[in-house]
N, C-alpha and C positions, 0 to 999 in steps of 0.2 A: 594446240595451245589454248584455244578459246574454250574448249570443253573443260579442261583442267581449271582454268581461271574461273569460270562460272561456278564450278562445283566447290571451289575453295574461297570464294569471296567473303563469306561470313567469317571464316577463320582468320583470313588476312586482316579483317577489320578488328576482330577481337584481340589479335596479337598486338596491333598498334595501340589499342586502348590499354592493354597491360603495360606496354612500354611507356605510355604517357603518364601512368600512375606513379612512376618512379621519379622523385624530384631531383634530377641530376643537374643541380645548380653549381657550376664550376667556380663561380665567383665567391661563393660563401663556404668557408671551411666546415661549417656545421653539417653540410651535406656531402662530405667526402665519401662516407660509406655508401650513400645512394648513387653517387657518380660511379663508384667502382661496381656497384650492383648492376648498373645499366650496361657497363662494359661487358660484364659476364652474360647479361641477357643477349646482347648482340652476338657475342662469341657463340653462344649456344644455338641461336637461330641460324647463324651462318653455317655452322657445322651441319645442322639438320637439313639445310637447303642443299648441301652437297659440296661445299667448299673443302679444299684440302689445306693442310699446313696452317690451320686456324690457331691463332695464339694471341695472348695479350702481351704486347710489346711494351715493356716498362720504360718510363721516362722519368725525369725529375719531377714531373707532375702526374697527370692521369694517363693511363695506358692507352695505346693505340691498338685497335682491333685489326688484325691483319689476317687475310685468308686469300686463297687463290684456287683457280681451276685451270690447269694447263692441259688442254686436250691435244695440242699439236704445236710444237715449238716453231714450226714454219708458218703458222697462222698469226695474224695480227693479235695484239694484246690490248685490252681496254682496262685502264686503272680507274676504279670507282672511288671517289672521295666523298665523305660526308662527316657529320659530327653528331655525337649523341648527347652533348651537354646543352643546357638551355639557359636563357636569361633568368635573373631573379623575377618573381612574379609581382613584386611590389608596384603599386599599392594594392594590397589584398582587398581592401574594402570596395574597390571599384569593379571587382569581378562579380558577375551575376551568378556564377557557380564556382566552387573551389578549383583553383588552377591545376591541381593534381588529382582531381576526381573527374575524368573526362566524361562529357555528356554529348549526345547528338541532338541538336535542335535545328529544325529547318534544313536538314540534310548537311549540316556542318558539324565538325568535331571540335568542341570547345575544350581547350586545355593548353597549358604552357608547353611549347614545343610542338604543338600539333602541325604547324607549317614549318617552323624554323627550329630544328631541321629534322626532327624525328619522323614526321610523316613523309617528308620528301626522301630522306635517307632510306627509310624502311621500304619504300617502293622498289628500290634496287635489289634488296634481298629477296623480295617476293617475285620480282621479274626473273631473277636468277633461278629461284626455285622452280618457277614454271618452265624455264628452258631446260633445266636439269631433268625434271620429271617427265618432260615430253621429248627428251633426247633431241633438242633443237638448238643447243648452244653452238653457234657457228664459229666462235673464235675463243681465244683465251681471255680470262678475266682475273683481275686482282682487286682486292678490297682493302682500303685504308680508311678506317673510321676513327676519328680522334675525339677526345673529350675536353678540349681546351679552346675551341674556336671562339667561344664567347668571351674569352679573356686574353685573346691575342695570339694563340697558337705558337707560343714561344718555343715549346719543346718539339713541335712538329718539324721545324726547319732542321733541328739537330738530328732528328730521326731520318729525315730525307737525305741529309748529307752523308750519314753513315750507311745508308741502305740503297744507294743509287742502282747498283746492279740488281738487287732484289726487286726494286720498283720499276725497272726498265719496261717501258710500254710504248705504244704507238699514239695513244691519245688518253686524256684524262676526262672522265665523265662525271659531271657534278650537277646535282639538283638542289640548289640552295638559292634559287632566284624565282622570279614569277613570270607571268604572261599578262597580256593586256586584258583579256576577258575569256570566259569559258567558251564563247563563240568566236573569239578573235585570238587564235594562238600566236605566240611570238617566242623568239629565242633571244636571250640576252647576249649581246656581242661586245659590251663594254661595261666596265665597273669603275667606280671612283675609288681612289685611295683614301687613306685615313691617317690623321695625326690626332692622338688623344692624350690629353694632359690634365693636370690638376693644378690650380693656383691657390696660394695661401696669402692672405693679407693680414699683417699684424700691426696693431696700434699700441695701446697701453700694455703694460706688463701683466695686467689682470683685468677681469671684468670690473667696471666702475659704476657707481651709483649715478643714474642719469640726471638726477636732480642736482647733485653736488658738482658733477663734471660736465653735464650737457651744455653744448655751445662753446666749450673751451678746448676740447680735445678731439682728435679725429675719431670718427666712428668707422671701423673697418668695413662694415656692411655698406654704409653709404659710399665710401670710397670705392669699394669693389664694384658696386652698381654703376657708378660714374665711369669707371675704367671700362667695364664691359660695354656700356652704352656707346662709348667712343670708338668701339671696334668696327662700326659700320657708319658710313656717311649717309647723307640724305638720299642718295641714289641706291642705297643698300649694297654698296661696294665695300669690301673689307679694307680697312685702313692700315693694316700691317705693311710696313715698308718692304717692297720687293715681292709681295705675295703673288702678284699676277705676272711676274717677269717671264716665267716659263710656261704659262698656260697655253695649251694648244687651241687655237681658234679654228672652228669649223668654217668651211667655205659657205657661201650663200646657197650653192646647190645642195650641199650636205644638209643644211638647215631646212631647206625646202622639202627634201626627202623625209626628214624627221617629222615635219609638220603634216605629212600624209597619214600618220597614225591616227586612228579615231580617238577623239578626246573631247569630252564635254566639261568645260570649266564649271558650269552650274552644277552638274552632278558631282564633280570633284569637291566643290565647296560644301555641298549638301552632305556628302558622305562623311565629312569630318566636322560638321557643325559650324562652319564659318560663313560669315556674311561677305567676306572679301579675302583676297590673298595679297601677299606682299612678296617682294623679291627684287633681285638686281634689275635695274632699269635697262630696257632694251632687249630683254629676253622673255620668252614665253614661259608659262608654268612648266611645261614639259622640258624645256631647255634648262630651266633653273634646277630641276631635280635630276639632271643627267649629265649635261656637258659643261656645267659651271661649278666652280668650287664654292664651298660654303664654310661658315663658322657659326657654331651654335653652342649655347650653354645647355648642358645636359643635367646639371644639378647645381644648386646653390644653397648654402646654409651658414649659420652662425648665430651666436646669441642664444636667447631663450626661446624655445619653440614648444614647451610643454603646456599643459592646461593652465588656464588662468593667466595672471600677469606677474611679470618680474621686470622691474624697471632698471635695466642695465645697459651700459654701453659695452658691447663685447670686446674682448681682447683680440679675437681673430674672426675672420670670415673666409669662406672657402667656395670654390666653384670647380666643376668639372666641365671641360670644354673640348669639343671635337671639331675637327676641320675635315671636310670631305674634299678630296683632291682629284684633279683631272689629268689626262695624259701630259707628260713632260714635267709635272711637279714631282718633287722627291720629298717623301715624308720627313726624313731627318733634317733636310734643309728648311722646310716649312716650320718644323718644330723650333729650330734655332732662331728663325726670323721672328716667330711669335714671342719667344722668350725675350729676345733683345728688345722688341717693341714694348712688351708689357712692363718690363723693368724700367724702360725709358719714360713711360707715361705715368708711372707711380709718383704721387706727390711725396715730398721729403718727410712728411709727417708719419709715414708708415713704411714698413719693410715688406718686401714681396718675395715669395719663392715660387718658382715654376717647376713642377715635377712631371716630366714626360712619363706616360704609361706605355702605350704601344702604338704602332703604326703599320701602314701597309701601302703598297704602291698601286696606282691605277693601272688598268690594263684594257686593251682592245683586242678581241680575238678575230681572226680572219673569217670572212663569210664565203671565201672561195675554196676552203679546204674540203677534203673528203669527209671529214668528221661533221662539219656543218651541213654539208649536202645530205649526208646520211640522216642527220637529225631532222632536217627540214622535210625530207621524204617520209620519215616516221610520223611526224605530226600530221602531214598531209593525209596519210593513210587512216589515222584514227580520228582526226577532226574533220576530214573532208575538205580542208582548205590549206593552202600554203601558209606557213607562219611568217610573221613580219619580224625582221631583225630590229632589235631596239637596244639602246644603251640604258643600263640600270643605274639607279642613283646610289645603291648600297655599295658596300665594300666586302670583298672576299680576298684579303691580302695574300692568301696562299696561292692564288691563281698565277700571279706574277712570280712568286717564289718558285712554283713548279717549273715555270718557263725558264727561269734563270739557273736553277739547280739541276733539273732533269732534262732540260731542252725539249719539253713536251708541251704542246698547246692543249688547252682545255675546250670542251664544248659544254655550254651551260643550259641544260634541259630542265628549266624550272616549270613548275605547275601551280605555284601559288598565285595569289592575287594581291594587289595593293591593299585591298579592303580586309585582308586576313588579320590585321592588328598584331603583327609580329612585334615583339618587344613591348607590347602594351597589354593592359587588362583585356580579358575576353579574346585572347588570341584564338583563332580557329582555322580550320582547313576543310574545304569541301570534300564530302564523300566522293562526289563526282571526280574531283581533281586527283584524289588518292588513287582511285581505280583507273582513271584515265592515264595516269603516269605508269602504273603497272602494265597497262595494256600497250602503251606506246614504246616503252624502253626496249622490249625484245625486237621490235621492228628496227630500232637503231642498230642493234647488233647485226641483224640480218643484212641491212643495207650497207653497213660499214664493211663487213667481211666481203661482201660481193664487190663493192667498189674498190676495195684495196686489192682484190685479186685481179681486177681489170686494169689497174693503173700501169 
């Protein structure tokens, strides 16, 4: 395998660069053709790598790319999940290079989707190609690559429900997470859930002249800002009634184990240009971004924001709000609690509408499973040290959905870094990480097949 890998590294990198040039932005209808073109790209590469029954499975949205290689029905089966859609690159002006013209600087690939999730997803296609070309695939494999992860995966659940037999597997393998550092490998064993919604505050029935009406009528932007500010108290706890009722609290021992992960607060602040951090009182920075729930404003707008001045009191103001959830919290319930609270705190001078977008459930994956042990041994082989299990702060809602619908656990073999600026300008992915993922994944297959045979 190593010889084939070394001989084809250059091509593997160029193929990823080609994939990154396609602006597969699922949230923006202007890019529909590009998203579909990306699906075709993945289908073609999966076929060339040696997969059978490769097809674009149509949904009400963007297609799911499916393929498989069944070498022996008596062997275990790994289902690989990934996504080919990407986040919008806005604001464009903050990119040092165009988001869909990938460049390599300081051994990092800069482009939208480089890490989330094209680079990490494509590692699996190349690892599969290596195993096929070297006749070393030790078990069956199925691929399910979707194009709507960044907009909530609403059609994926429908596809899974209709294709349970087709997707039947022993474990789901996902690379859409990260690790602590290039010299400190780790495996994500927990993810937060998500409740995402939009709020609209309406005051007067039209925009008003701020000189004629200012001081006498409600300004929806001012009101919205006051309402949002009230969603946290002085200890940075969320004030939504009932929000913490089901939060799973970790034991002192569990928190002590988490604290053993290497972390420098000063480096953390420096990496994002902050002089200080804030967060829920009584918890460390690492705990705040992993085992505690959050509420954040992701966007806010209203009134005149064009060049120059326009003195108006706007009719409406808007905000997009996300809440990251932890085990035992249920996204639908949290959404309803927020809606009830937000309507309650609105002053009578305005009307408020809360529109839910999408959500997902938190999940914790077992570290005593064969899949985790196989992944851990794979990292140990290629990194030279045993990976640390850690809880991630992000959300991959489909992990819990896979568990509930398919009754299959997932193993999260991520190779990204927190510093990769996913969802931000100048997203990047290390060339080292891309190649290290391709190198490590075949070892997971070998370990998993061997361990399953021995159980």
